[in-house]
C-alpha positions as CSV (number, residue, x, y, z in Angstrom):
1,X,93.1,232.9,132.4
2,X,92.0,229.2,132.2
3,X,88.3,228.3,131.4
4,X,88.5,224.9,132.7
5,X,89.5,223.5,135.4
6,X,89.6,219.7,136.0
7,X,90.2,218.0,139.2
8,X,90.9,214.2,139.9
9,X,91.9,212.2,142.6
10,X,95.1,210.4,142.5
11,X,94.7,206.8,141.2
12,X,94.0,203.6,144.0
13,X,96.6,203.6,146.6
14,X,97.9,200.6,149.0
15,X,95.3,200.4,151.8
16,X,96.6,196.8,154.0
17,X,100.2,196.7,152.9
18,X,101.9,193.6,153.0
19,X,98.8,191.4,153.0
20,X,98.6,190.7,149.2
21,X,100.9,191.9,146.6
22,X,97.8,193.5,144.3
23,X,97.6,195.8,147.6
24,X,101.0,197.2,148.1
25,X,102.1,200.2,146.5
26,X,105.2,199.6,143.8
27,X,106.9,201.8,141.8
28,X,107.2,202.1,137.8
29,X,110.3,199.7,138.2
30,X,108.7,197.2,140.7
31,X,110.1,198.1,144.0
32,X,107.3,198.2,146.8
33,X,106.6,201.6,148.1
34,X,103.9,202.2,150.5
35,X,103.7,206.1,148.8
36,X,103.1,204.6,145.4
37,X,99.9,203.4,143.4
38,X,98.9,200.1,143.4
39,X,98.5,198.1,139.8
40,X,95.2,198.9,139.8
41,X,96.2,202.6,140.0
42,X,99.0,202.3,137.5
43,X,96.0,200.7,135.3
44,X,93.8,203.8,135.7
45,X,97.1,206.3,135.1
46,X,97.5,204.4,131.7
47,X,93.4,205.0,131.0
48,X,93.8,208.7,131.8
49,X,96.2,209.3,128.8
50,X,93.2,208.4,126.7
51,X,90.2,210.1,128.9
52,X,92.5,213.6,128.3
53,X,93.7,212.7,125.3
54,X,91.6,210.3,122.9
55,X,93.5,208.9,119.7
56,X,90.4,210.1,117.6
57,X,89.9,213.4,119.2
58,X,86.4,212.5,120.8
59,X,85.7,212.9,124.1
60,X,83.5,210.7,126.3
61,X,82.1,213.8,127.5
62,X,82.1,217.2,126.3
63,X,83.2,218.1,129.1
64,X,86.1,217.0,129.0
65,X,89.2,218.7,127.4
66,X,92.8,218.0,126.7
67,X,95.2,219.7,129.3
68,X,97.8,222.1,128.8
69,X,98.8,222.4,132.2
70,X,98.8,219.4,134.7
71,X,99.1,220.5,138.8
72,X,100.2,217.5,140.9
73,X,101.0,218.0,144.6
74,X,104.5,218.2,145.3
75,X,106.7,215.7,148.1
76,X,106.4,217.5,151.3
77,X,106.8,217.5,154.9
78,X,103.0,217.2,155.2
79,X,103.1,214.1,152.5
80,X,105.5,211.8,151.1
81,X,102.9,210.6,148.4
82,X,104.0,210.2,145.0
83,X,100.6,209.1,143.8
84,X,98.9,212.4,142.6
85,X,102.1,213.1,140.6
86,X,102.4,208.9,139.0
87,X,98.9,209.5,138.5
88,X,99.2,212.0,135.7
89,X,103.2,211.2,134.7
90,X,102.2,209.2,131.5
91,X,99.8,211.7,130.7
92,X,101.8,214.8,131.0
93,X,104.9,212.5,129.2
94,X,102.5,212.0,126.0
95,X,101.5,215.4,125.8
96,X,105.0,216.7,126.3
97,X,104.1,218.3,129.5
98,X,106.0,218.8,132.5
99,X,104.2,218.7,135.7
100,X,104.1,221.3,138.1
101,X,104.9,220.3,141.5
102,X,105.5,223.3,143.3
103,X,102.7,223.2,145.7
104,X,102.6,220.7,148.5
105,X,99.5,219.1,149.5
106,X,98.7,221.4,152.3
107,X,99.4,224.3,150.0
108,X,96.6,224.2,147.6
109,X,95.5,227.6,148.8
110,X,98.3,228.9,147.0
111,X,97.9,226.3,143.7
112,X,94.1,227.6,143.3
113,X,94.7,231.1,141.9
114,X,97.5,229.5,139.8
115,X,95.6,227.2,138.2
116,X,93.2,230.1,137.6
117,X,95.7,232.1,136.5
118,X,97.0,229.8,133.6
119,X,96.1,229.9,129.9
120,X,94.7,227.0,128.4
121,X,92.6,223.8,130.1
122,X,94.3,222.8,133.4
123,X,94.3,219.4,135.3
124,X,94.6,218.9,138.7
125,X,96.0,215.8,140.3
126,X,95.1,216.1,144.6
127,X,94.9,214.1,147.5
128,X,90.8,213.4,148.1
129,X,90.8,214.9,151.5
130,X,91.3,218.8,150.0
131,X,89.5,218.1,146.9
132,X,86.3,219.7,148.2
133,X,88.2,223.1,149.6
134,X,90.0,223.0,146.1
135,X,86.5,223.3,144.4
136,X,85.2,225.8,147.4
137,X,88.2,228.0,146.6
138,X,87.7,228.0,142.8
139,X,83.9,228.8,143.1
140,X,84.5,231.4,146.3
141,X,81.4,228.8,147.7
142,X,81.0,226.1,149.7
143,X,77.5,224.9,149.0
144,X,77.9,223.8,145.3
145,X,80.2,220.4,145.4
146,X,80.0,217.7,148.1
147,X,82.0,218.5,150.6
148,X,83.2,215.2,151.4
149,X,85.0,213.0,148.9
150,X,84.4,208.9,149.3
151,X,87.6,207.4,150.4
152,X,86.7,204.5,147.9
153,X,86.2,206.7,145.0
154,X,88.7,207.4,142.6
155,X,86.9,207.1,139.2
156,X,85.6,210.6,138.7
157,X,86.2,213.9,137.4
158,X,85.3,217.2,138.7
159,X,85.0,219.9,136.1
160,X,84.7,224.1,136.1
161,X,83.9,226.1,133.4
162,X,83.8,229.7,133.4
163,X,80.7,231.1,133.1
164,X,80.8,235.0,132.9
165,X,82.5,235.8,136.2
166,X,81.5,232.6,137.6
167,X,81.9,229.1,137.3
168,X,79.8,226.2,136.5
169,X,80.4,222.2,138.1
170,X,80.1,219.1,136.6
171,X,81.0,215.8,137.5
172,X,82.3,212.9,135.0
173,X,82.4,209.3,135.6
174,X,85.8,207.8,134.4
175,X,84.5,204.5,133.8
176,X,87.9,203.3,133.1
177,X,88.0,199.7,134.9
178,X,85.7,197.4,135.6
179,X,84.2,198.7,139.1
180,X,84.0,202.0,138.1
181,X,81.0,204.1,139.0
182,X,78.9,205.7,136.5
183,X,77.1,207.8,139.6
184,X,78.5,211.4,140.9
185,X,79.9,212.0,144.1
C-alpha cells in the first residue's frame, strides 16, 4: 500500500475557444482541439516534470516525491478531455511509466482504492470538480479538505501522507508559472 498520494488538477484549458489562439486548446502536434490544453497548460505540464523529478534530487517542498504510479482520468462517455492525461504525460515519459487511465472521470470511487493499494508514491491528475470527493474518500472524511476546488486554480498539489491508520493532508503551491499563487485553496 502506498504511503503518499499527490493530486493535481489538469493544466490550463480553453476558456473561450475561438477568441484568441492562446486560449484555444491545441494538441502536441499543433492541431486545434477543445479537449486539449492551451499553450499555458503545456507549459505547466513541462514544469511539472521538474517539480516531481528535480534534476538535483532536491524537492522544492519536503511533501513532494517522485511518483512510481500516475493515474489520469480516461476518455469516456462523460468526458472526452485529454487534459488530465496530457498534463502528466511528459512526466510519465521521463520516468518510464505508463499512465493508468483505466478509470474514467466519473469512476473515481473505484480509482481511489486502486491508488491506495498501489505500492510506491502515487500521483493523480483529475478534473477539479471531483478532486474534493477523491480527497474525502482517501481521508474517510469531508471535513479536512476544502469542498470546492476553484475553477481558476491549476497551480496547487494536494498531498496525503499515511499517518498510522489515517492520512495527513497538506497543500503545496506549484509556483511554476508567472501568476501562480503561493496561497493554498
